[in-house]
C-alpha positions as semicolon CSV with decimal commas, in nm:
position;residue;x (nm);y (nm);z (nm)
1;M;-0,005;0,005;-0,001
2;I;0,133;0,350;-0,087
3;T;0,040;0,587;0,222
4;K;-0,008;0,942;0,125
5;M;0,302;1,138;0,217
6;K;0,317;1,471;0,382
7;K;0,608;1,699;0,402
8;I;0,516;1,888;0,713
9;I;0,824;2,044;0,825
10;Y;0,829;2,195;1,159
11;T;1,100;2,453;1,110
12;L;0,971;2,725;1,325
13;M;1,212;3,010;1,203
14;A;1,420;3,223;1,470
15;V;1,295;3,549;1,427
16;T;1,584;3,750;1,581
17;A;1,394;4,097;1,563
18;L;1,173;3,984;1,835
19;T;1,286;4,038;2,196
20;M;1,084;3,899;2,478
21;I;1,027;4,161;2,724
22;S;0,782;4,027;2,977
23;C;0,494;3,786;2,898
24;Q;0,109;3,800;2,983
25;P;-0,022;3,540;3,222
26;G;-0,087;3,197;3,039
27;S;0,054;3,363;2,713
28;N;0,394;3,390;2,547
29;E;0,283;3,697;2,377
30;P;0,508;4,010;2,454
31;T;0,339;4,316;2,609
32;Q;0,495;4,536;2,354
33;L;0,456;4,432;2,003
34;S;0,589;4,620;1,671
35;Q;0,362;4,730;1,415
36;Q;0,472;4,431;1,185
37;E;0,400;4,203;1,487
38;R;0,071;4,355;1,535
39;Q;0,001;4,299;1,163
40;L;0,113;3,962;1,173
41;K;-0,136;3,867;1,466
42;Q;-0,393;4,021;1,261
43;A;-0,318;3,806;0,971
44;V;-0,261;3,491;1,194
45;S;-0,643;3,564;1,357
46;T;-0,790;3,586;1,017
47;D;-0,641;3,253;0,887
48;V;-0,751;3,078;1,213
49;N;-1,097;3,232;1,247
50;N;-1,208;3,304;0,882
51;N;-1,044;2,976;0,708
52;I;-0,921;2,731;0,951
53;I;-1,197;2,709;1,172
54;P;-1,497;2,735;0,934
55;T;-1,335;2,476;0,706
56;Y;-1,296;2,229;0,985
57;S;-1,646;2,299;1,103
58;A;-1,799;2,213;0,759
59;L;-1,597;1,922;0,707
60;A;-1,720;1,804;1,056
61;Q;-2,086;1,854;0,951
62;E;-2,059;1,690;0,611
63;T;-1,885;1,381;0,735
64;L;-2,176;1,350;0,977
65;T;-2,406;1,370;0,699
66;L;-2,213;1,103;0,511
67;A;-2,225;0,889;0,819
68;E;-2,602;0,946;0,825
69;K;-2,653;0,847;0,478
70;T;-2,421;0,542;0,476
71;R;-2,638;0,428;0,761
72;D;-2,963;0,498;0,546
73;M;-2,833;0,265;0,292
74;L;-2,770;-0,027;0,535
75;D;-3,139;0,039;0,706
76;K;-3,292;0,055;0,349
77;F;-3,082;-0,283;0,233
78;D;-3,209;-0,441;0,552
79;A;-3,562;-0,333;0,458
80;G;-3,545;-0,457;0,104
81;N;-3,599;-0,096;-0,060
82;L;-3,246;0,052;-0,134
83;T;-3,231;0,282;-0,428
84;E;-2,979;0,415;-0,662
85;A;-3,090;0,757;-0,501
86;D;-2,996;0,657;-0,156
87;V;-2,653;0,581;-0,301
88;Q;-2,616;0,919;-0,474
89;A;-2,723;1,105;-0,153
90;A;-2,435;0,942;0,017
91;I;-2,203;1,027;-0,293
92;D;-2,337;1,397;-0,278
93;A;-2,236;1,420;0,098
94;W;-1,892;1,245;-0,001
95;V;-1,819;1,490;-0,246
96;K;-1,909;1,800;-0,015
97;A;-1,683;1,658;0,260
98;R;-1,408;1,543;0,048
99;A;-1,383;1,953;-0,104
100;H;-1,371;2,077;0,245
101;W;-1,115;1,827;0,309
102;E;-0,885;1,911;0,009
103;L;-0,943;2,297;0,105
104;S;-0,785;2,193;0,443
105;E;-0,463;2,077;0,287
106;S;-0,265;2,408;0,334
107;F;-0,278;2,373;0,715
108;L;-0,190;2,004;0,771
109;F;-0,007;2,124;1,102
110;G;-0,081;2,086;1,461
111;P;-0,362;1,847;1,550
112;V;-0,418;1,677;1,232
113;S;-0,035;1,622;1,207
114;D;-0,011;1,503;1,588
115;L;-0,307;1,302;1,572
116;N;-0,215;1,126;1,254
117;V;-0,538;1,219;1,115
118;D;-0,421;1,272;0,758
119;P;-0,282;0,925;0,671
120;H;-0,586;0,774;0,874
121;I;-0,854;0,926;0,662
122;D;-0,682;1,002;0,326
123;S;-0,440;0,684;0,245
124;W;-0,447;0,550;-0,087
125;P;-0,492;0,306;-0,313
126;L;-0,746;0,077;-0,112
127;A;-0,605;-0,244;0,027
128;K;-0,849;-0,445;-0,209
129;D;-0,728;-0,807;-0,119
130;D;-0,737;-0,719;0,277
131;L;-1,087;-0,564;0,223
132;L;-1,182;-0,905;0,063
133;S;-1,075;-1,088;0,347
134;L;-1,241;-0,874;0,605
135;L;-1,567;-0,894;0,431
136;N;-1,570;-1,259;0,413
137;N;-1,460;-1,280;0,799
138;A;-1,780;-1,311;1,001
139;T;-1,631;-1,261;1,327
140;Q;-1,471;-0,930;1,220
141;M;-1,765;-0,818;1,056
142;A;-1,959;-0,894;1,369
143;A;-1,720;-0,689;1,584
144;I;-1,746;-0,406;1,334
145;E;-2,117;-0,383;1,390
146;A;-2,105;-0,437;1,749
147;D;-1,853;-0,167;1,822
148;P;-1,822;0,162;1,626
149;S;-1,460;0,199;1,774
150;W;-1,336;-0,147;1,628
151;V;-1,248;-0,013;1,281
152;S;-1,026;0,267;1,395
153;A;-0,837;0,028;1,621
154;N;-0,808;-0,278;1,403
155;L;-0,777;-0,180;1,043
156;G;-0,489;-0,026;0,842
157;Y;-0,491;0,313;0,678
158;G;-0,565;0,117;0,337
159;L;-0,927;0,029;0,464
160;L;-1,009;0,355;0,608
161;G;-1,111;0,704;0,527
162;F;-1,235;0,882;0,205
163;H;-1,088;0,627;-0,050
164;A;-1,246;0,320;0,119
165;I;-1,577;0,508;0,106
166;E;-1,530;0,615;-0,249
167;Y;-1,461;0,261;-0,366
168;M;-1,793;0,123;-0,184
169;L;-2,026;0,414;-0,358
170;Y;-1,884;0,439;-0,704
171;D;-1,870;0,192;-0,989
172;P;-1,500;0,110;-0,962
173;D;-1,489;-0,001;-1,318
174;N;-1,597;0,320;-1,469
175;D;-1,370;0,541;-1,671
176;D;-1,618;0,787;-1,838
177;P;-1,566;1,118;-1,658
178;T;-1,893;1,264;-1,836
179;N;-2,096;0,991;-1,683
180;V;-1,984;0,910;-1,332
181;R;-2,188;0,613;-1,205
182;V;-2,285;0,494;-0,860
183;H;-2,203;0,130;-0,735
184;D;-2,453;-0,114;-0,867
185;I;-2,718;-0,156;-0,609
186;T;-2,786;-0,500;-0,692
187;S;-2,456;-0,624;-0,601
188;Y;-2,395;-0,501;-0,253
189;T;-2,362;-0,742;0,021
190;R;-2,481;-0,652;0,379
191;A;-2,133;-0,681;0,461
192;E;-2,016;-0,428;0,238
193;L;-2,272;-0,167;0,363
194;V;-2,191;-0,264;0,747
195;Y;-1,821;-0,172;0,648
196;T;-1,904;0,139;0,455
197;N;-2,094;0,279;0,742
198;A;-1,852;0,198;0,986
199;V;-1,574;0,385;0,790
200;A;-1,787;0,678;0,746
201;Q;-1,863;0,706;1,112
202;D;-1,469;0,653;1,190
203;L;-1,413;0,929;0,939
204;A;-1,676;1,159;1,100
205;G;-1,481;1,071;1,422
206;Q;-1,163;1,170;1,318
207;V;-1,257;1,495;1,169
208;N;-1,475;1,597;1,466
209;M;-1,178;1,505;1,693
210;L;-0,960;1,721;1,498
211;Y;-1,249;2,000;1,501
212;A;-1,256;1,974;1,884
213;C;-0,856;2,034;1,909
214;W;-0,893;2,327;1,723
215;V;-1,199;2,516;1,920
216;G;-1,286;2,313;2,243
217;I;-1,502;2,037;2,315
218;D;-1,761;2,296;2,452
219;K;-1,820;2,420;2,093
220;L;-1,930;2,116;1,949
221;S;-2,291;1,976;1,962
222;Q;-2,410;1,713;2,156
223;E;-2,419;1,482;1,865
224;Q;-2,060;1,555;1,789
225;Q;-1,952;1,514;2,173
226;Q;-2,173;1,194;2,162
227;L;-1,994;1,035;1,880
228;L;-1,653;1,105;2,004
229;E;-1,752;0,946;2,335
230;D;-1,885;0,628;2,106
231;L;-1,554;0,610;1,952
232;E;-1,348;0,649;2,233
233;L;-1,192;0,976;2,099
234;E;-1,159;1,165;2,429
235;K;-0,863;1,379;2,418
236;S;-0,648;1,626;2,661
237;D;-0,630;1,864;2,363
238;Y;-1,015;1,942;2,376
239;R;-0,926;2,153;2,698
240;D;-0,626;2,337;2,533
241;P;-0,783;2,444;2,195
242;Y;-0,500;2,478;1,907
243;N;-0,676;2,839;1,812
244;A;-0,524;3,004;2,120
245;K;-0,187;2,853;2,065
246;M;-0,170;3,029;1,725
247;I;-0,373;3,365;1,794
248;E;-0,258;3,412;2,175
249;L;0,074;3,237;2,170
250;N;-0,084;3,043;2,450
251;S;0,174;2,735;2,458
252;S;0,530;2,653;2,406
253;I;0,491;2,571;2,050
254;Y;0,520;2,943;1,898
255;K;0,720;3,181;2,070
256;T;0,635;3,466;1,814
257;Y;0,395;3,568;1,553
258;G;0,694;3,548;1,299
259;A;0,705;3,187;1,378
260;V;0,320;3,131;1,327
261;A;0,328;3,306;0,999
262;D;0,626;3,081;0,887
263;Q;0,420;2,768;0,980
264;I;0,123;2,896;0,795
265;M;0,364;2,954;0,496
266;Q;0,526;2,628;0,524
267;G;0,204;2,463;0,500
268;C;0,148;2,624;0,173
269;V;0,483;2,523;0,044
270;D;0,430;2,185;0,159
271;I;0,083;2,120;-0,013
272;A;0,222;2,272;-0,350
273;D;0,523;2,063;-0,354
274;E;0,275;1,764;-0,272
275;V;0,042;1,854;-0,558
276;G;0,295;1,922;-0,808
277;N;0,567;1,684;-0,760
278;T;0,367;1,400;-0,601
279;K;-0,009;1,389;-0,658
280;I;0,048;1,499;-1,037
281;G;0,419;1,421;-1,063
282;T;0,448;1,070;-0,938
283;P;0,196;0,942;-1,195
284;N;0,350;1,173;-1,442
285;G;0,684;1,040;-1,448
286;A;0,611;0,677;-1,322
287;A;0,588;0,359;-1,524
288;D;0,212;0,304;-1,630
289;E;0,132;0,050;-1,364
290;A;0,285;0,252;-1,084
291;A;0,078;0,554;-1,213
292;K;-0,244;0,359;-1,166
293;N;-0,154;0,276;-0,794
294;Y;-0,096;0,650;-0,711
295;I;-0,401;0,809;-0,873
296;E;-0,596;0,988;-0,598
297;S;-0,975;0,964;-0,615
298;P;-0,985;0,713;-0,903
299;Y;-1,343;0,598;-0,869
300;A;-1,501;0,945;-0,818
301;L;-1,288;1,071;-1,126
302;N;-1,254;1,358;-0,873
303;S;-0,856;1,401;-0,925
304;I;-0,843;1,727;-1,095
305;V;-1,086;1,873;-0,868
306;D;-0,890;1,762;-0,574
307;F;-0,582;1,917;-0,694
308;Q;-0,762;2,232;-0,765
309;D;-0,904;2,244;-0,402
310;N;-0,561;2,203;-0,276
311;I;-0,426;2,500;-0,442
312;K;-0,715;2,707;-0,359
313;S;-0,640;2,619;0,003
314;I;-0,303;2,785;-0,048
315;K;-0,507;3,093;-0,172
316;N;-0,732;3,119;0,128
317;S;-0,425;3,081;0,373
318;F;-0,222;3,357;0,184
319;A;-0,514;3,604;0,080
320;G;-0,806;3,515;0,273
321;K;-1,139;3,408;0,171
322;G;-1,269;3,752;0,066
323;V;-1,433;3,823;0,414
324;S;-1,489;4,204;0,428
325;G;-1,226;4,370;0,653
326;E;-1,024;4,069;0,705
327;Y;-0,643;4,156;0,732
328;T;-0,425;3,873;0,538
329;L;-0,052;3,782;0,484
330;Y;-0,102;3,925;0,139
331;Q;-0,186;4,252;0,281
332;F;0,099;4,229;0,540
333;F;0,360;4,205;0,260
334;V;0,181;4,487;0,076
335;D;0,199;4,698;0,365
336;N;0,585;4,635;0,412
337;G;0,689;4,713;0,058
338;Y;0,646;4,384;-0,125
339;Q;0,339;4,417;-0,306
340;A;0,490;4,316;-0,653
341;D;0,603;3,995;-0,474
342;A;0,236;3,933;-0,327
343;D;0,095;4,009;-0,659
344;A;0,325;3,754;-0,830
345;T;0,229;3,503;-0,558
346;L;-0,143;3,532;-0,634
347;T;-0,086;3,525;-1,002
348;L;0,108;3,211;-0,968
349;I;-0,178;3,062;-0,765
350;D;-0,466;3,116;-0,994
351;E;-0,223;3,019;-1,276
352;S;-0,155;2,689;-1,114
353;I;-0,520;2,640;-1,075
354;T;-0,580;2,714;-1,436
355;T;-0,325;2,492;-1,549
356;I;-0,465;2,193;-1,339
357;A;-0,797;2,226;-1,475
358;A;-0,642;2,197;-1,834
359;I;-0,546;1,823;-1,756
360;P;-0,856;1,605;-1,856
361;E;-1,027;1,372;-1,659
362;P;-0,987;1,060;-1,593
363;F;-0,638;1,164;-1,461
364;I;-0,541;0,794;-1,469
365;T;-0,523;0,813;-1,857
366;N;-0,397;1,168;-1,878
367;A;-0,121;1,179;-1,604
368;K;0,152;1,165;-1,864
369;T;0,009;1,422;-2,123
370;S;0,142;1,758;-2,173
371;Q;-0,104;1,928;-1,986
372;A;0,031;1,740;-1,679
373;D;0,395;1,811;-1,783
374;V;0,300;2,187;-1,763
375;A;0,116;2,137;-1,431
376;V;0,408;1,965;-1,263
377;A;0,661;2,246;-1,346
378;K;0,386;2,524;-1,287
379;V;0,303;2,399;-0,932
380;G;0,591;2,177;-0,817
381;T;0,869;2,427;-0,921
382;D;0,736;2,795;-0,974
383;L;0,478;2,824;-0,729
384;V;0,659;2,626;-0,469
385;N;0,945;2,853;-0,531
386;Q;0,751;3,155;-0,512
387;L;0,589;3,078;-0,174
388;T;0,910;2,986;-0,032
389;K;1,054;3,321;-0,125
390;M;0,747;3,470;0,050
391;Q;0,829;3,291;0,344
392;G;1,182;3,392;0,377
393;L;1,055;3,765;0,337
394;I;0,868;3,743;0,669
395;E;1,186;3,741;0,849
396;T;1,342;3,991;0,623
397;I;1,050;4,225;0,711
398;L;1,045;4,165;1,095
399;N;1,437;4,209;1,081
400;K;1,382;4,585;0,952
401;K;1,184;4,687;1,221
């Protein structure tokens, strides 16, 4: 199994311009901040409050809906009235949840990394032989149905997450991107639907755990809290939410707002590198069989949308989501004399999205095309280099103060 690889590099830069004079109780934030530091705090607050938390909130809700729809499929199968519309309803929920997840990949740091949520819910390809063995094992299937936490504790990453559910909802043999087909409802077994619902519950649990780590357990609904309890996902991090660690420096993780901004930019660099050089680049440069094993979202024929959403996540982290009055990293660079560089970054982000969109689906048969070649260079080299340059400029600006 090829496990999705992340290049989350925790190189919190040494911002030499910041001198710690005295700290507020329970916080590392200096009592005196320079103008540039106050600007960075604003930009960090914008990213956390207008981008990261809303994205995780929407993802948490959509995965709950997905779990509900897969439960409906099982119930209707048992009642003998499962329809294609029921499967389509689950697919619709999967697509919405998938989009929010891909839009979160510029901030794969903090709880998502610390708790291994990313490989847990987004590894590929599916371990098909292991799945067949599981579905034919009556003892294991009974354990799955009896205990909602069993799949997380006992199944490998190749049997969990988005792509396991994707395989069970879509026609795995379809290669027509103009007519994406649902799984043949006449071929479903009860074991398959028990498994699908259990994995969907586990996915919802992982995401809601992640959301709780960012905002605190009290911000979750009773339904969300009950899910975490049922799946035995209680964490001490729920009482020490990550949002305060970034906005208020309320931990030993970040000593300065320069370090937080560096982390945000590093997340952008990492996902640009992964999209350009791994998600597109690996199939683009691999032998045909290797390429087939590395195509993300191959059954939903959603690869190109996934890649574009990843780059959109960079844009959201760098320039915000267009909320009125928000202060962003883009504006920080503009205000400190680097508008040309900030504008060049936005241009490259938009060009990357357009270049990726030019690759036809299904990606599995178009990974070696000239369009894919262009995308690898544009995203994996040009955008990575530009984002890395902007990351370095943060320290340059702070050193000028």
